[in-house]
C-alpha positions in Angstrom: 36.8 4.4 -3.1 36.3 7.6 -1.1 36.9 7.3 2.6 34.2 8.0 5.2 36.2 10.8 6.8 36.5 12.6 3.5 32.8 12.3 2.8 32.0 13.7 6.3 34.4 16.6 5.8 33.0 17.6 2.4 29.4 17.1 3.6 30.1 19.5 6.5 31.5 22.1 4.1 28.3 21.8 1.9 26.0 22.2 4.9 28.0 25.3 6.0 27.5 26.8 2.5 23.9 25.8 2.2 21.4 28.5 3.3 18.8 26.4 5.2 16.5 29.3 5.6 15.8 29.2 1.8 13.8 26.5 0.1 16.4 25.5 -2.4 15.4 23.5 -5.5 17.0 20.1 -5.9 19.0 21.2 -9.0 20.4 24.1 -7.0 21.4 21.9 -4.1 23.0 19.4 -6.5 24.9 22.2 -8.3 26.2 23.6 -5.0 27.3 20.1 -3.9 29.1 19.5 -7.2 30.9 22.8 -7.0 32.0 22.1 -3.4 33.1 18.6 -4.3 35.2 19.6 -7.2 36.8 22.4 -5.2 37.5 20.3 -2.1 39.0 17.4 -4.1 41.2 19.5 -6.4 44.4 18.6 -4.5 43.6 15.0 -3.8 43.9 11.9 -5.9 40.3 11.6 -6.9 39.1 10.1 -10.2 36.1 11.5 -12.0 34.0 8.6 -10.8 35.0 9.3 -7.2 33.8 12.8 -7.6 30.5 11.8 -9.2 30.0 9.2 -6.4 30.7 11.9 -3.8 28.1 14.3 -5.3 25.4 11.5 -5.2 26.3 10.3 -1.7 26.2 13.9 -0.3 23.1 14.8 -2.2 21.3 11.6 -0.9 22.4 12.4 2.6 21.1 16.0 2.5 18.0 15.8 0.3 17.1 12.2 0.0 17.1 9.1 2.3 20.9 8.7 2.7 22.0 5.2 2.1 18.4 4.0 1.7 18.1 6.0 -1.5 20.2 3.4 -3.4 17.6 0.7 -2.4 14.7 3.0 -3.3 16.1 3.4 -6.8 16.7 -0.3 -7.2 13.7 -1.7 -9.0 14.6 -5.3 -8.0 13.9 -4.4 -4.3 10.3 -4.9 -3.1 10.8 -4.4 0.6 13.3 -2.5 2.8 13.5 -3.3 6.5 15.6 -1.2 8.8 16.2 -2.8 12.2 18.1 -0.1 14.0 20.9 1.9 12.3 23.2 -1.0 11.8 21.0 -3.8 10.4 19.2 -3.4 7.0 17.4 -6.2 5.3 16.0 -6.2 1.8 13.7 -8.5 -0.2 14.4 -9.1 -3.9 12.3 -11.4 -6.0 10.8 -13.0 -2.8 14.2 -13.7 -1.2 15.3 -11.8 2.0 18.9 -11.0 2.9 20.8 -8.6 5.0 22.3 -5.6 3.1 26.1 -4.9 3.4 25.6 -1.2 4.3 24.4 0.6 7.4 23.8 4.1 8.7 26.8 5.8 10.2 24.9 6.4 13.5 21.5 6.3 15.2 21.4 10.1 14.8 21.6 9.8 11.0 18.8 7.3 11.0 16.7 9.7 13.2 17.3 12.4 10.6 16.1 10.2 7.8 13.0 9.3 9.8 12.1 12.9 10.5 12.7 13.7 6.8 10.2 11.0 5.8 7.4 12.0 8.2 7.9 15.8 7.5 7.5 15.2 3.8 3.9 13.9 4.2 2.9 16.1 7.2 3.1 13.4 9.8 4.7 13.3 13.3 6.7 10.6 15.1 8.4 10.9 18.4 8.7 9.2 21.8 5.2 10.3 22.8 3.8 9.2 19.4 6.2 6.4 18.4 4.2 4.7 15.6 3.3 6.2 12.3 2.3 5.2 8.8 3.5 7.4 5.9 4.4 7.3 2.3 7.3 8.5 0.2 7.0 10.8 -2.8 6.8 8.0 -5.3 4.1 6.2 -3.3 6.1 3.7 -1.3 4.3 2.6 1.9 6.3 3.4 5.1 5.8 2.2 8.7 8.0 3.6 11.4 8.3 2.5 15.1 10.5 4.3 17.6 11.3 3.4 21.2 9.9 2.5 23.7 8.0 -0.1 21.5 11.1 -0.6 19.3 13.5 -2.1 21.9 16.7 -2.2 19.8 16.3 1.1 18.0 14.1 2.7 15.3 12.4 0.4 12.9 11.5 1.4 9.3 9.6 -0.9 6.9 9.2 0.3 3.3 7.0 -1.5 0.8 7.9 -0.6 -2.7 5.4 -0.8 -5.5 6.3 -1.4 -9.2 6.6 1.9 -11.2 4.7 0.3 -14.0 1.2 -0.4 -12.8 0.2 -4.1 -13.4 -2.7 -4.9 -15.7 -5.0 -7.9 -15.7 -3.1 -9.2 -18.7 0.1 -9.2 -16.6 -1.6 -11.2 -13.9 -2.7 -13.8 -16.5 0.8 -14.0 -17.9 2.2 -14.6 -14.4 -0.3 -17.3 -13.7 -1.9 -15.3 -10.9 -5.4 -15.6 -12.4 -7.0 -17.5 -15.3 -8.4 -15.7 -18.4 -11.9 -16.9 -17.5 -11.6 -15.6 -13.9 -10.2 -12.3 -15.1 -13.1 -11.9 -17.6 -15.6 -12.6 -14.8 -14.1 -10.0 -12.5 -13.9 -7.4 -15.2 -17.6 -7.8 -16.0 -18.5 -7.9 -12.3 -16.8 -4.6 -11.7 -18.4 -2.9 -14.7 -21.8 -4.3 -13.7 -21.5 -2.7 -10.2 -21.1 -5.8 -7.9 -19.6 -4.9 -4.5 -16.3 -6.7 -4.2 -14.2 -7.5 -1.2 -10.6 -8.7 -1.6 -9.0 -10.7 1.2 -5.5 -12.2 1.7 -2.4 -12.3 3.8 0.4 -9.8 4.1 2.1 -9.2 0.7 -0.4 -11.3 -1.2 -1.2 -8.7 -3.7 -4.5 -7.1 -2.4 -3.6 -3.5 -3.3 -2.3 -4.5 -6.7 -5.5 -6.4 -7.5 -7.6 -3.5 -6.3 -5.7 -1.2 -8.6 -6.3 -3.5 -11.5 -10.0 -3.9 -10.8 -10.4 -0.1 -10.6 -9.4 0.0 -14.3 -12.7 -1.5 -15.2 -14.9 1.1 -13.5 -16.8 3.1 -16.2 -14.8 6.3 -16.6 -17.7 8.7 -16.2 -18.4 7.6 -12.6 -17.4 9.6 -9.4 -15.1 7.5 -7.3 -13.8 8.2 -3.8 -10.9 6.3 -2.4 -10.2 6.1 1.4 -6.9 4.9 2.7 -4.5 5.1 5.7 -1.7 6.1 3.2 -2.8 6.9 -0.3 -1.4 4.0 -2.4 -3.9 3.3 -5.0 -3.0 4.5 -8.5 -6.3 4.9 -10.3 -5.7 6.6 -13.7 -8.9 5.8 -15.6 -11.3 8.0 -13.6 -11.4 11.8 -14.1 -13.9 12.5 -11.3 -11.6 10.9 -8.6 -11.4 12.1 -4.9 -8.6 10.7 -2.8 -9.0 10.8 1.0 -6.3 9.9 3.5 -6.4 9.4 7.3 -4.4 11.5 9.8 -3.0 10.6 13.2 -3.5 12.7 16.2 -0.5 14.7 17.3 0.9 16.6 20.3 0.0 19.9 18.6 -3.7 19.3 19.3 -4.7 17.9 15.9 -7.2 15.2 16.3 -7.1 11.9 14.4 -9.0 11.5 11.2 -9.9 7.9 10.9 -11.1 5.7 8.0 -14.5 5.6 9.9 -14.6 9.5 9.8 -13.7 9.5 6.1 -16.3 7.0 5.1 -19.0 9.1 6.8 -17.7 12.2 5.0 -17.5 10.4 1.7 -21.2 9.4 1.9 -22.0 13.2 1.7 -19.8 13.7 -1.4 -22.1 12.1 -3.9 -20.0 9.1 -4.8 -21.0 6.5 -7.3 -18.4 4.1 -5.8 -16.3 4.1 -2.6 -13.1 2.2 -2.5 -11.8 1.6 1.1 -8.1 0.6 1.0 -8.4 -1.8 4.0 -10.7 -2.3 6.9 -9.3 -3.3 10.3 -11.9 -2.3 13.0 -14.8 0.1 13.7 -15.0 1.3 10.2 -16.4 -2.0 9.0 -19.9 -0.8 10.1 -19.7 2.3 8.0 -18.2 0.4 5.0 -21.1 -2.0 5.0 -23.5 0.9 5.3 -21.9 2.5 2.2 -22.1 -0.9 0.4 -25.8 -1.2 1.3 -27.0 2.4 0.4 -26.8 2.5 -3.3 -23.1 2.8 -3.9 -22.9 -0.2 -6.2 -19.5 -1.4 -7.4 -17.7 -0.3 -4.2 -14.6 -2.3 -3.1 -12.4 -2.9 -0.1 -9.7 -5.3 1.2 -8.9 -7.0 4.5 -6.3 -9.4 6.0 -7.4 -13.0 6.4 -6.3 -16.6 5.6 -9.3 -17.4 3.5 -12.5 -15.9 2.2 -14.5 -17.7 5.0 -12.1 -16.4 7.6 -12.6 -12.9 6.3 -16.3 -13.0 6.8 -15.7 -14.2 10.4 -13.3 -11.3 10.9 -15.8 -8.8 9.6 -18.4 -10.1 12.0 -15.9 -9.9 14.9 -14.8 -6.4 14.0 -18.4 -5.3 13.8 -19.3 -6.9 17.2 -16.3 -5.2 19.0 -17.5 -1.8 18.0 -21.4 -2.0 18.1 -24.0 -3.5 20.2 -26.1 -5.1 17.5 -27.4 -8.7 17.1 -25.1 -11.0 15.2 -28.0 -12.0 13.0 -28.3 -8.3 11.8 -24.6 -8.1 11.2 -24.7 -11.2 9.0 -27.6 -9.8 7.1 -25.7 -6.6 6.4 -22.7 -8.5 5.2 -24.7 -10.8 2.9 -26.6 -7.9 1.4 -23.6 -5.5 1.2 -20.9 -7.7 -0.2 -21.6 -9.5 -3.5 -18.3 -11.2 -4.4 -15.3 -12.2 -2.3 -11.9 -12.6 -4.0 -9.1 -14.3 -2.0 -5.4 -14.1 -2.7 -2.4 -16.1 -1.4 1.3 -15.9 -1.9 2.6 -19.4 -2.6 5.9 -21.0 -1.5 7.1 -20.4 -5.1 6.6 -16.6 -4.3 3.8 -16.3 -6.9 0.7 -14.4 -5.8 -2.4 -16.1 -7.0 -6.2 -15.7 -6.8 -7.2 -18.8 -5.0 -10.9 -18.3 -4.8 -13.7 -16.2 -6.2 -17.0 -16.7 -4.4 -20.5 -15.2 -4.3 -21.8 -14.0 -0.9 -25.3 -15.1 -0.2 -27.5 -16.1 2.8 -29.6 -19.2 3.6 -32.8 -19.9 5.4 -30.9 -20.0 8.7 -29.9 -16.4 8.1 -26.2 -17.3 7.9 -23.7 -15.9 5.4 -22.9 -18.4 2.8 -20.0 -18.5 0.3 -20.8 -20.1 -3.0 -17.5 -20.8 -4.9 -17.5 -19.7 -8.5 -13.7 -20.1 -9.2 -11.3 -22.2 -7.2 -7.5 -22.7 -7.5 -6.6 -26.4 -8.1 -3.2 -28.1 -8.4 -2.7 -30.1 -11.6 0.3 -32.0 -12.8 1.3 -29.1 -15.0 0.8 -26.5 -12.3 -1.9 -24.4 -10.5 -5.0 -23.3 -12.4 -8.0 -21.2 -11.3 -11.0 -23.2 -12.7 -14.7 -22.5 -12.8 -16.6 -24.6 -10.3 -20.0 -22.9 -10.1 -22.3 -20.2 -11.5 -23.3 -16.8 -10.2 -26.7 -16.9 -8.6 -27.5 -13.1 -8.6 -27.2 -12.3 -12.2 -29.5 -9.3 -12.3 -26.6 -6.8 -12.5 -24.7 -8.9 -15.1 -27.7 -9.0 -17.4 -27.8 -5.2 -17.7 -24.0 -4.5 -17.7 -21.8 -3.1 -20.5 -20.5 -5.4 -23.1 -16.8 -6.5 -22.5 
């Protein structure tokens, strides 16, 4: 095991030899580190493994995310939570525990934070202490600095599986029934507007990715997200838009609301909004109601009914419009609600698929089509009703 003092000494030598004014390729940096390590350890009692470990540690420190790189490369880790430089927690297979490693100092953690935000052209500092970003491989990152973060910088990294899930994977895991999956597949291809709701880490983005696989490949699709996370591979005519925070250099914020307005002028067949949280709900519903059939979005809620209430509240907070008119827009804009939950057994499941309609009292009504029920042999998503608006289904592509 190489001592920390030796790592620091050799790292300092590498940094002195590295020309920071030049944009060095990763292989060049790694080669320089290897040369320096083998030269500096020639006189000591270092095994070949010690030297290889030194090269990786120093390379991760200079060009990667320091000690976090080990967790980023660990496919069993789904979430990384840094609570200050000396407390790191990880989630593996639904279980959370504290990691046995920590940053050497707050300054080193600060360096890693600046490296993360610089790589995706974002800014975070004391005047702008909160930022959302993403890593090169698509991992979602949230960073909070002081003064909001009382005990030091906070980093939360959500990792996504390298292999994109398919609907067959969800069926195998018991997340959805074959019949429910077939219904959603046909609904997407037919052009029904779908809204996916659920709590944190319930699988909303994963399901949105899977549903996008069923969009006819010749359509033009525009995705709008805070941080580009969707991995849509079946569409050639794909446009990806991402928000931008305002910064001290004078750059104004570009919000989801701004991007939806812009997307409507880009001749989309479908618009996919990663998540709605506020004022953008009005523009999202406008897009859903103006001929962009098959559009999709997600939102946080404890049930499909709660999601509808939240949409109404978000709309009311940002527009002076009668509630009756809002309900009408929701009922005509959203065709199908899909709700997800993460059970105590850590399995993410579709718990409800409902049709959105309205009644004579001009209220939004959810008509359940599939519902999760608990049987002696486990949970199953079962069909409990029929789709009322079948006009799109009747002219859809064959499955």
